[in-house]
PyMOL Python script that loads the backbone (N, CA, C, O; Angstrom):
from pymol import cmd

cmd.read_pdbstr("""\
ATOM      1  N   MET A   1      13.742   2.335 -13.733  1.00  0.00           N
ATOM      2  CA  MET A   1      14.371   1.603 -12.660  1.00  0.00           C
ATOM      3  C   MET A   1      15.458   2.456 -12.015  1.00  0.00           C
ATOM      4  O   MET A   1      16.068   3.314 -12.653  1.00  0.00           O
ATOM      5  N   PHE A   2      15.675   2.196 -10.748  1.00  0.00           N
ATOM      6  CA  PHE A   2      16.647   2.947  -9.977  1.00  0.00           C
ATOM      7  C   PHE A   2      17.724   2.017  -9.430  1.00  0.00           C
ATOM      8  O   PHE A   2      17.490   0.826  -9.227  1.00  0.00           O
ATOM      9  N   THR A   3      18.890   2.571  -9.199  1.00  0.00           N
ATOM     10  CA  THR A   3      19.918   1.838  -8.472  1.00  0.00           C
ATOM     11  C   THR A   3      19.846   2.293  -7.021  1.00  0.00           C
ATOM     12  O   THR A   3      19.248   3.328  -6.730  1.00  0.00           O
ATOM     13  N   LYS A   4      20.440   1.545  -6.118  1.00  0.00           N
ATOM     14  CA  LYS A   4      20.405   1.920  -4.701  1.00  0.00           C
ATOM     15  C   LYS A   4      21.006   3.287  -4.465  1.00  0.00           C
ATOM     16  O   LYS A   4      20.521   4.034  -3.615  1.00  0.00           O
ATOM     17  N   LYS A   5      22.050   3.630  -5.195  1.00  0.00           N
ATOM     18  CA  LYS A   5      22.688   4.930  -4.962  1.00  0.00           C
ATOM     19  C   LYS A   5      21.814   6.098  -5.413  1.00  0.00           C
ATOM     20  O   LYS A   5      22.008   7.219  -4.942  1.00  0.00           O
ATOM     21  N   ASP A   6      20.855   5.864  -6.314  1.00  0.00           N
ATOM     22  CA  ASP A   6      19.934   6.918  -6.750  1.00  0.00           C
ATOM     23  C   ASP A   6      19.007   7.365  -5.625  1.00  0.00           C
ATOM     24  O   ASP A   6      18.480   8.477  -5.665  1.00  0.00           O
ATOM     25  N   PHE A   7      18.803   6.518  -4.627  1.00  0.00           N
ATOM     26  CA  PHE A   7      17.854   6.814  -3.565  1.00  0.00           C
ATOM     27  C   PHE A   7      18.207   8.041  -2.743  1.00  0.00           C
ATOM     28  O   PHE A   7      17.312   8.683  -2.194  1.00  0.00           O
ATOM     29  N   ALA A   8      19.444   8.375  -2.644  1.00  0.00           N
ATOM     30  CA  ALA A   8      19.855   9.515  -1.815  1.00  0.00           C
ATOM     31  C   ALA A   8      19.126  10.795  -2.217  1.00  0.00           C
ATOM     32  O   ALA A   8      18.857  11.648  -1.371  1.00  0.00           O
ATOM     33  N   ASP A   9      18.806  10.932  -3.502  1.00  0.00           N
ATOM     34  CA  ASP A   9      18.167  12.152  -3.993  1.00  0.00           C
ATOM     35  C   ASP A   9      16.646  12.047  -4.116  1.00  0.00           C
ATOM     36  O   ASP A   9      15.996  13.024  -4.490  1.00  0.00           O
ATOM     37  N   LEU A  10      16.070  10.898  -3.814  1.00  0.00           N
ATOM     38  CA  LEU A  10      14.654  10.682  -4.108  1.00  0.00           C
ATOM     39  C   LEU A  10      13.698  10.997  -2.969  1.00  0.00           C
ATOM     40  O   LEU A  10      12.514  11.215  -3.224  1.00  0.00           O
ATOM     41  N   GLY A  11      14.148  11.030  -1.753  1.00  0.00           N
ATOM     42  CA  GLY A  11      13.256  11.346  -0.643  1.00  0.00           C
ATOM     43  C   GLY A  11      12.928  10.144   0.217  1.00  0.00           C
ATOM     44  O   GLY A  11      13.457   9.049   0.027  1.00  0.00           O
ATOM     45  N   GLN A  12      12.045  10.379   1.165  1.00  0.00           N
ATOM     46  CA  GLN A  12      11.737   9.394   2.197  1.00  0.00           C
ATOM     47  C   GLN A  12      10.585   8.450   1.856  1.00  0.00           C
ATOM     48  O   GLN A  12      10.468   7.403   2.492  1.00  0.00           O
ATOM     49  N   ASN A  13       9.749   8.764   0.902  1.00  0.00           N
ATOM     50  CA  ASN A  13       8.536   7.989   0.659  1.00  0.00           C
ATOM     51  C   ASN A  13       8.705   6.919  -0.412  1.00  0.00           C
ATOM     52  O   ASN A  13       7.791   6.660  -1.195  1.00  0.00           O
ATOM     53  N   ILE A  14       9.874   6.306  -0.437  1.00  0.00           N
ATOM     54  CA  ILE A  14      10.158   5.303  -1.454  1.00  0.00           C
ATOM     55  C   ILE A  14      10.609   4.021  -0.770  1.00  0.00           C
ATOM     56  O   ILE A  14      11.379   4.050   0.190  1.00  0.00           O
ATOM     57  N   VAL A  15      10.117   2.898  -1.278  1.00  0.00           N
ATOM     58  CA  VAL A  15      10.546   1.585  -0.805  1.00  0.00           C
ATOM     59  C   VAL A  15      10.849   0.704  -2.012  1.00  0.00           C
ATOM     60  O   VAL A  15      10.365   0.948  -3.117  1.00  0.00           O
ATOM     61  N   TYR A  16      11.662  -0.327  -1.775  1.00  0.00           N
ATOM     62  CA  TYR A  16      11.957  -1.292  -2.828  1.00  0.00           C
ATOM     63  C   TYR A  16      11.914  -2.698  -2.248  1.00  0.00           C
ATOM     64  O   TYR A  16      12.016  -2.884  -1.036  1.00  0.00           O
ATOM     65  N   LEU A  17      11.764  -3.679  -3.119  1.00  0.00           N
ATOM     66  CA  LEU A  17      11.662  -5.076  -2.711  1.00  0.00           C
ATOM     67  C   LEU A  17      12.956  -5.824  -2.957  1.00  0.00           C
ATOM     68  O   LEU A  17      13.713  -5.529  -3.882  1.00  0.00           O
ATOM     69  N   LYS A  18      13.178  -6.792  -2.107  1.00  0.00           N
ATOM     70  CA  LYS A  18      14.314  -7.683  -2.262  1.00  0.00           C
ATOM     71  C   LYS A  18      13.803  -9.096  -1.976  1.00  0.00           C
ATOM     72  O   LYS A  18      13.371  -9.370  -0.856  1.00  0.00           O
ATOM     73  N   PRO A  19      13.841  -9.998  -2.959  1.00  0.00           N
ATOM     74  CA  PRO A  19      13.384 -11.365  -2.696  1.00  0.00           C
ATOM     75  C   PRO A  19      14.316 -12.055  -1.701  1.00  0.00           C
ATOM     76  O   PRO A  19      15.534 -11.874  -1.735  1.00  0.00           O
ATOM     77  N   VAL A  20      13.712 -12.851  -0.814  1.00  0.00           N
ATOM     78  CA  VAL A  20      14.469 -13.565   0.202  1.00  0.00           C
ATOM     79  C   VAL A  20      14.023 -15.021   0.202  1.00  0.00           C
ATOM     80  O   VAL A  20      12.830 -15.300   0.320  1.00  0.00           O
ATOM     81  N   ALA A  21      14.958 -15.944   0.073  1.00  0.00           N
ATOM     82  CA  ALA A  21      14.634 -17.367   0.150  1.00  0.00           C
ATOM     83  C   ALA A  21      14.227 -17.695   1.581  1.00  0.00           C
ATOM     84  O   ALA A  21      14.938 -17.348   2.524  1.00  0.00           O
ATOM     85  N   THR A  22      13.091 -18.358   1.748  1.00  0.00           N
ATOM     86  CA  THR A  22      12.649 -18.694   3.100  1.00  0.00           C
ATOM     87  C   THR A  22      13.652 -19.598   3.812  1.00  0.00           C
ATOM     88  O   THR A  22      13.727 -19.592   5.041  1.00  0.00           O
ATOM     89  N   SER A  23      14.415 -20.365   3.058  1.00  0.00           N
ATOM     90  CA  SER A  23      15.422 -21.237   3.665  1.00  0.00           C
ATOM     91  C   SER A  23      16.528 -20.446   4.370  1.00  0.00           C
ATOM     92  O   SER A  23      17.249 -20.995   5.203  1.00  0.00           O
ATOM     93  N   ASP A  24      16.660 -19.161   4.038  1.00  0.00           N
ATOM     94  CA  ASP A  24      17.667 -18.301   4.670  1.00  0.00           C
ATOM     95  C   ASP A  24      17.153 -17.597   5.928  1.00  0.00           C
ATOM     96  O   ASP A  24      17.889 -16.853   6.574  1.00  0.00           O
ATOM     97  N   LEU A  25      15.899 -17.836   6.265  1.00  0.00           N
ATOM     98  CA  LEU A  25      15.275 -17.126   7.381  1.00  0.00           C
ATOM     99  C   LEU A  25      15.249 -17.987   8.643  1.00  0.00           C
ATOM    100  O   LEU A  25      15.408 -19.205   8.561  1.00  0.00           O
ATOM    101  N   PRO A  26      15.050 -17.369   9.812  1.00  0.00           N
ATOM    102  CA  PRO A  26      14.968 -18.127  11.067  1.00  0.00           C
ATOM    103  C   PRO A  26      13.800 -19.125  11.054  1.00  0.00           C
ATOM    104  O   PRO A  26      12.823 -18.938  10.329  1.00  0.00           O
ATOM    105  N   ASP A  27      13.913 -20.165  11.848  1.00  0.00           N
ATOM    106  CA  ASP A  27      12.881 -21.216  11.921  1.00  0.00           C
ATOM    107  C   ASP A  27      11.486 -20.646  12.135  1.00  0.00           C
ATOM    108  O   ASP A  27      10.531 -21.069  11.483  1.00  0.00           O
ATOM    109  N   GLU A  28      11.370 -19.697  13.039  1.00  0.00           N
ATOM    110  CA  GLU A  28      10.089 -19.080  13.364  1.00  0.00           C
ATOM    111  C   GLU A  28       9.405 -18.500  12.126  1.00  0.00           C
ATOM    112  O   GLU A  28       8.206 -18.684  11.918  1.00  0.00           O
ATOM    113  N   VAL A  29      10.182 -17.805  11.318  1.00  0.00           N
ATOM    114  CA  VAL A  29       9.640 -17.165  10.119  1.00  0.00           C
ATOM    115  C   VAL A  29       9.310 -18.221   9.063  1.00  0.00           C
ATOM    116  O   VAL A  29       8.290 -18.122   8.380  1.00  0.00           O
ATOM    117  N   ARG A  30      10.167 -19.223   8.931  1.00  0.00           N
ATOM    118  CA  ARG A  30       9.903 -20.302   7.967  1.00  0.00           C
ATOM    119  C   ARG A  30       8.590 -21.004   8.286  1.00  0.00           C
ATOM    120  O   ARG A  30       7.829 -21.342   7.380  1.00  0.00           O
ATOM    121  N   GLU A  31       8.325 -21.223   9.564  1.00  0.00           N
ATOM    122  CA  GLU A  31       7.064 -21.857   9.968  1.00  0.00           C
ATOM    123  C   GLU A  31       5.875 -21.012   9.548  1.00  0.00           C
ATOM    124  O   GLU A  31       4.876 -21.543   9.064  1.00  0.00           O
ATOM    125  N   GLN A  32       5.972 -19.710   9.728  1.00  0.00           N
ATOM    126  CA  GLN A  32       4.884 -18.810   9.357  1.00  0.00           C
ATOM    127  C   GLN A  32       4.715 -18.722   7.849  1.00  0.00           C
ATOM    128  O   GLN A  32       3.608 -18.484   7.365  1.00  0.00           O
ATOM    129  N   ALA A  33       5.801 -18.911   7.096  1.00  0.00           N
ATOM    130  CA  ALA A  33       5.753 -18.809   5.631  1.00  0.00           C
ATOM    131  C   ALA A  33       5.093 -20.021   5.002  1.00  0.00           C
ATOM    132  O   ALA A  33       4.683 -19.971   3.842  1.00  0.00           O
ATOM    133  N   GLY A  34       4.985 -21.109   5.751  1.00  0.00           N
ATOM    134  CA  GLY A  34       4.341 -22.305   5.215  1.00  0.00           C
ATOM    135  C   GLY A  34       5.091 -22.857   4.018  1.00  0.00           C
ATOM    136  O   GLY A  34       6.288 -23.131   4.096  1.00  0.00           O
ATOM    137  N   GLU A  35       4.380 -23.019   2.907  1.00  0.00           N
ATOM    138  CA  GLU A  35       4.933 -23.616   1.689  1.00  0.00           C
ATOM    139  C   GLU A  35       5.680 -22.618   0.795  1.00  0.00           C
ATOM    140  O   GLU A  35       6.283 -23.014  -0.203  1.00  0.00           O
ATOM    141  N   LEU A  36       5.644 -21.349   1.142  1.00  0.00           N
ATOM    142  CA  LEU A  36       6.299 -20.341   0.300  1.00  0.00           C
ATOM    143  C   LEU A  36       7.807 -20.542   0.279  1.00  0.00           C
ATOM    144  O   LEU A  36       8.424 -20.740   1.326  1.00  0.00           O
ATOM    145  N   GLU A  37       8.392 -20.493  -0.889  1.00  0.00           N
ATOM    146  CA  GLU A  37       9.838 -20.626  -1.026  1.00  0.00           C
ATOM    147  C   GLU A  37      10.542 -19.276  -1.011  1.00  0.00           C
ATOM    148  O   GLU A  37      11.731 -19.190  -0.703  1.00  0.00           O
ATOM    149  N   THR A  38       9.798 -18.221  -1.347  1.00  0.00           N
ATOM    150  CA  THR A  38      10.355 -16.871  -1.409  1.00  0.00           C
ATOM    151  C   THR A  38       9.406 -15.896  -0.719  1.00  0.00           C
ATOM    152  O   THR A  38       8.190 -15.953  -0.902  1.00  0.00           O
ATOM    153  N   LEU A  39       9.985 -15.006   0.074  1.00  0.00           N
ATOM    154  CA  LEU A  39       9.260 -13.875   0.636  1.00  0.00           C
ATOM    155  C   LEU A  39       9.906 -12.617   0.084  1.00  0.00           C
ATOM    156  O   LEU A  39      10.944 -12.687  -0.574  1.00  0.00           O
ATOM    157  N   PHE A  40       9.303 -11.476   0.345  1.00  0.00           N
ATOM    158  CA  PHE A  40       9.836 -10.217  -0.164  1.00  0.00           C
ATOM    159  C   PHE A  40      10.078  -9.255   0.986  1.00  0.00           C
ATOM    160  O   PHE A  40       9.157  -8.885   1.713  1.00  0.00           O
ATOM    161  N   ALA A  41      11.338  -8.857   1.137  1.00  0.00           N
ATOM    162  CA  ALA A  41      11.706  -7.870   2.138  1.00  0.00           C
ATOM    163  C   ALA A  41      11.493  -6.490   1.532  1.00  0.00           C
ATOM    164  O   ALA A  41      11.946  -6.215   0.421  1.00  0.00           O
ATOM    165  N   VAL A  42      10.809  -5.635   2.261  1.00  0.00           N
ATOM    166  CA  VAL A  42      10.560  -4.259   1.829  1.00  0.00           C
ATOM    167  C   VAL A  42      11.576  -3.384   2.544  1.00  0.00           C
ATOM    168  O   VAL A  42      11.679  -3.413   3.771  1.00  0.00           O
ATOM    169  N   HIS A  43      12.332  -2.599   1.768  1.00  0.00           N
ATOM    170  CA  HIS A  43      13.393  -1.752   2.315  1.00  0.00           C
ATOM    171  C   HIS A  43      13.109  -0.277   2.030  1.00  0.00           C
ATOM    172  O   HIS A  43      12.544   0.069   0.992  1.00  0.00           O
ATOM    173  N   ASN A  44      13.512   0.587   2.970  1.00  0.00           N
ATOM    174  CA  ASN A  44      13.389   2.030   2.743  1.00  0.00           C
ATOM    175  C   ASN A  44      14.643   2.544   2.030  1.00  0.00           C
ATOM    176  O   ASN A  44      15.532   1.766   1.685  1.00  0.00           O
ATOM    177  N   THR A  45      14.704   3.832   1.819  1.00  0.00           N
ATOM    178  CA  THR A  45      15.823   4.415   1.063  1.00  0.00           C
ATOM    179  C   THR A  45      17.152   4.340   1.808  1.00  0.00           C
ATOM    180  O   THR A  45      18.209   4.537   1.209  1.00  0.00           O
ATOM    181  N   LYS A  46      17.109   4.060   3.094  1.00  0.00           N
ATOM    182  CA  LYS A  46      18.344   3.888   3.866  1.00  0.00           C
ATOM    183  C   LYS A  46      18.823   2.435   3.825  1.00  0.00           C
ATOM    184  O   LYS A  46      19.875   2.106   4.373  1.00  0.00           O
ATOM    185  N   GLY A  47      18.047   1.573   3.175  1.00  0.00           N
ATOM    186  CA  GLY A  47      18.396   0.164   3.099  1.00  0.00           C
ATOM    187  C   GLY A  47      17.885  -0.655   4.262  1.00  0.00           C
ATOM    188  O   GLY A  47      18.180  -1.847   4.358  1.00  0.00           O
ATOM    189  N   GLU A  48      17.124  -0.034   5.147  1.00  0.00           N
ATOM    190  CA  GLU A  48      16.585  -0.735   6.305  1.00  0.00           C
ATOM    191  C   GLU A  48      15.362  -1.557   5.911  1.00  0.00           C
ATOM    192  O   GLU A  48      14.496  -1.074   5.182  1.00  0.00           O
ATOM    193  N   GLN A  49      15.290  -2.791   6.390  1.00  0.00           N
ATOM    194  CA  GLN A  49      14.114  -3.617   6.131  1.00  0.00           C
ATOM    195  C   GLN A  49      12.974  -3.123   7.005  1.00  0.00           C
ATOM    196  O   GLN A  49      13.119  -3.020   8.224  1.00  0.00           O
ATOM    197  N   VAL A  50      11.838  -2.816   6.383  1.00  0.00           N
ATOM    198  CA  VAL A  50      10.701  -2.313   7.136  1.00  0.00           C
ATOM    199  C   VAL A  50       9.540  -3.302   7.173  1.00  0.00           C
ATOM    200  O   VAL A  50       8.609  -3.141   7.961  1.00  0.00           O
ATOM    201  N   ALA A  51       9.596  -4.325   6.322  1.00  0.00           N
ATOM    202  CA  ALA A  51       8.535  -5.344   6.312  1.00  0.00           C
ATOM    203  C   ALA A  51       9.031  -6.584   5.595  1.00  0.00           C
ATOM    204  O   ALA A  51      10.007  -6.544   4.847  1.00  0.00           O
ATOM    205  N   LEU A  52       8.339  -7.685   5.839  1.00  0.00           N
ATOM    206  CA  LEU A  52       8.589  -8.935   5.150  1.00  0.00           C
ATOM    207  C   LEU A  52       7.225  -9.464   4.747  1.00  0.00           C
ATOM    208  O   LEU A  52       6.386  -9.738   5.605  1.00  0.00           O
ATOM    209  N   VAL A  53       6.993  -9.609   3.444  1.00  0.00           N
ATOM    210  CA  VAL A  53       5.656  -9.952   2.952  1.00  0.00           C
ATOM    211  C   VAL A  53       5.702 -11.167   2.034  1.00  0.00           C
ATOM    212  O   VAL A  53       6.763 -11.576   1.562  1.00  0.00           O
ATOM    213  N   ALA A  54       4.523 -11.731   1.796  1.00  0.00           N
ATOM    214  CA  ALA A  54       4.414 -12.963   1.014  1.00  0.00           C
ATOM    215  C   ALA A  54       4.431 -12.749  -0.489  1.00  0.00           C
ATOM    216  O   ALA A  54       4.756 -13.672  -1.236  1.00  0.00           O
ATOM    217  N   SER A  55       4.085 -11.543  -0.952  1.00  0.00           N
ATOM    218  CA  SER A  55       4.000 -11.346  -2.401  1.00  0.00           C
ATOM    219  C   SER A  55       4.299  -9.902  -2.789  1.00  0.00           C
ATOM    220  O   SER A  55       4.238  -8.988  -1.967  1.00  0.00           O
ATOM    221  N   GLU A  56       4.619  -9.728  -4.051  1.00  0.00           N
ATOM    222  CA  GLU A  56       4.848  -8.384  -4.572  1.00  0.00           C
ATOM    223  C   GLU A  56       3.562  -7.568  -4.539  1.00  0.00           C
ATOM    224  O   GLU A  56       3.590  -6.362  -4.291  1.00  0.00           O
ATOM    225  N   GLY A  57       2.445  -8.223  -4.786  1.00  0.00           N
ATOM    226  CA  GLY A  57       1.151  -7.542  -4.743  1.00  0.00           C
ATOM    227  C   GLY A  57       0.836  -6.988  -3.366  1.00  0.00           C
ATOM    228  O   GLY A  57       0.346  -5.867  -3.232  1.00  0.00           O
ATOM    229  N   LEU A  58       1.119  -7.779  -2.348  1.00  0.00           N
ATOM    230  CA  LEU A  58       0.898  -7.320  -0.979  1.00  0.00           C
ATOM    231  C   LEU A  58       1.826  -6.157  -0.648  1.00  0.00           C
ATOM    232  O   LEU A  58       1.417  -5.206   0.018  1.00  0.00           O
ATOM    233  N   ALA A  59       3.058  -6.229  -1.103  1.00  0.00           N
ATOM    234  CA  ALA A  59       4.011  -5.130  -0.880  1.00  0.00           C
ATOM    235  C   ALA A  59       3.503  -3.852  -1.528  1.00  0.00           C
ATOM    236  O   ALA A  59       3.585  -2.777  -0.933  1.00  0.00           O
ATOM    237  N   SER A  60       2.983  -3.961  -2.730  1.00  0.00           N
ATOM    238  CA  SER A  60       2.453  -2.795  -3.434  1.00  0.00           C
ATOM    239  C   SER A  60       1.261  -2.201  -2.679  1.00  0.00           C
ATOM    240  O   SER A  60       1.150  -0.983  -2.534  1.00  0.00           O
ATOM    241  N   HIS A  61       0.382  -3.065  -2.206  1.00  0.00           N
ATOM    242  CA  HIS A  61      -0.793  -2.609  -1.449  1.00  0.00           C
ATOM    243  C   HIS A  61      -0.357  -1.888  -0.166  1.00  0.00           C
ATOM    244  O   HIS A  61      -0.873  -0.816   0.148  1.00  0.00           O
ATOM    245  N   LEU A  62       0.582  -2.471   0.564  1.00  0.00           N
ATOM    246  CA  LEU A  62       1.056  -1.843   1.796  1.00  0.00           C
ATOM    247  C   LEU A  62       1.743  -0.513   1.536  1.00  0.00           C
ATOM    248  O   LEU A  62       1.580   0.439   2.300  1.00  0.00           O
ATOM    249  N   ALA A  63       2.509  -0.452   0.457  1.00  0.00           N
ATOM    250  CA  ALA A  63       3.155   0.816   0.100  1.00  0.00           C
ATOM    251  C   ALA A  63       2.098   1.891  -0.147  1.00  0.00           C
ATOM    252  O   ALA A  63       2.220   3.015   0.340  1.00  0.00           O
ATOM    253  N   ASP A  64       1.069   1.540  -0.902  1.00  0.00           N
ATOM    254  CA  ASP A  64      -0.021   2.494  -1.167  1.00  0.00           C
ATOM    255  C   ASP A  64      -0.693   2.936   0.125  1.00  0.00           C
ATOM    256  O   ASP A  64      -0.959   4.123   0.319  1.00  0.00           O
ATOM    257  N   GLU A  65      -0.969   1.979   1.011  1.00  0.00           N
ATOM    258  CA  GLU A  65      -1.638   2.287   2.284  1.00  0.00           C
ATOM    259  C   GLU A  65      -0.840   3.270   3.137  1.00  0.00           C
ATOM    260  O   GLU A  65      -1.406   4.049   3.904  1.00  0.00           O
ATOM    261  N   HIS A  66       0.482   3.221   2.993  1.00  0.00           N
ATOM    262  CA  HIS A  66       1.353   4.074   3.811  1.00  0.00           C
ATOM    263  C   HIS A  66       1.918   5.258   3.015  1.00  0.00           C
ATOM    264  O   HIS A  66       2.891   5.892   3.424  1.00  0.00           O
ATOM    265  N   HIS A  67       1.290   5.535   1.881  1.00  0.00           N
ATOM    266  CA  HIS A  67       1.670   6.677   1.042  1.00  0.00           C
ATOM    267  C   HIS A  67       3.130   6.603   0.609  1.00  0.00           C
ATOM    268  O   HIS A  67       3.838   7.610   0.588  1.00  0.00           O
ATOM    269  N   MET A  68       3.571   5.385   0.261  1.00  0.00           N
ATOM    270  CA  MET A  68       4.938   5.162  -0.206  1.00  0.00           C
ATOM    271  C   MET A  68       4.883   4.750  -1.670  1.00  0.00           C
ATOM    272  O   MET A  68       3.878   4.224  -2.148  1.00  0.00           O
ATOM    273  N   GLN A  69       5.976   4.996  -2.367  1.00  0.00           N
ATOM    274  CA  GLN A  69       6.075   4.573  -3.758  1.00  0.00           C
ATOM    275  C   GLN A  69       7.021   3.377  -3.821  1.00  0.00           C
ATOM    276  O   GLN A  69       8.150   3.437  -3.335  1.00  0.00           O
ATOM    277  N   LEU A  70       6.544   2.296  -4.426  1.00  0.00           N
ATOM    278  CA  LEU A  70       7.349   1.100  -4.608  1.00  0.00           C
ATOM    279  C   LEU A  70       8.076   1.197  -5.948  1.00  0.00           C
ATOM    280  O   LEU A  70       7.439   1.343  -6.991  1.00  0.00           O
ATOM    281  N   VAL A  71       9.399   1.116  -5.921  1.00  0.00           N
ATOM    282  CA  VAL A  71      10.182   1.241  -7.147  1.00  0.00           C
ATOM    283  C   VAL A  71      10.971  -0.038  -7.397  1.00  0.00           C
ATOM    284  O   VAL A  71      11.223  -0.815  -6.477  1.00  0.00           O
ATOM    285  N   ALA A  72      11.359  -0.246  -8.654  1.00  0.00           N
ATOM    286  CA  ALA A  72      12.147  -1.411  -9.039  1.00  0.00           C
ATOM    287  C   ALA A  72      13.620  -1.036  -9.078  1.00  0.00           C
ATOM    288  O   ALA A  72      13.986   0.061  -9.500  1.00  0.00           O
ATOM    289  N   LEU A  73      14.447  -1.951  -8.636  1.00  0.00           N
ATOM    290  CA  LEU A  73      15.902  -1.779  -8.716  1.00  0.00           C
ATOM    291  C   LEU A  73      16.461  -2.641  -9.824  1.00  0.00           C
ATOM    292  O   LEU A  73      15.845  -3.631 -10.216  1.00  0.00           O
ATOM    293  N   HIS A  74      17.606  -2.279 -10.324  1.00  0.00           N
ATOM    294  CA  HIS A  74      18.293  -3.148 -11.294  1.00  0.00           C
ATOM    295  C   HIS A  74      19.741  -3.253 -10.921  1.00  0.00           C
ATOM    296  O   HIS A  74      20.506  -3.935 -11.602  1.00  0.00           O
TER     297      HIS A  74
END
""", "prot")
cmd.dss("prot")
cmd.show_as("cartoon", "prot")
cmd.util.cbc("prot")
cmd.orient("prot")
């Protein structure tokens, strides 16, 4: 597992997930999320959100498709 500060030395091809309560999101996004209570924000090493997905599995698949490595934070 990595901490956010470890990312500075790891390179550009790394992303991490951050769970987001759908109740904290705009109405438009909540409508699209349907019954889901949690979505997952995908962030790059700069901390920028690059995607919002429905599951960890989907995030992993997208990371693979874009030649990115998905890492866990603690």
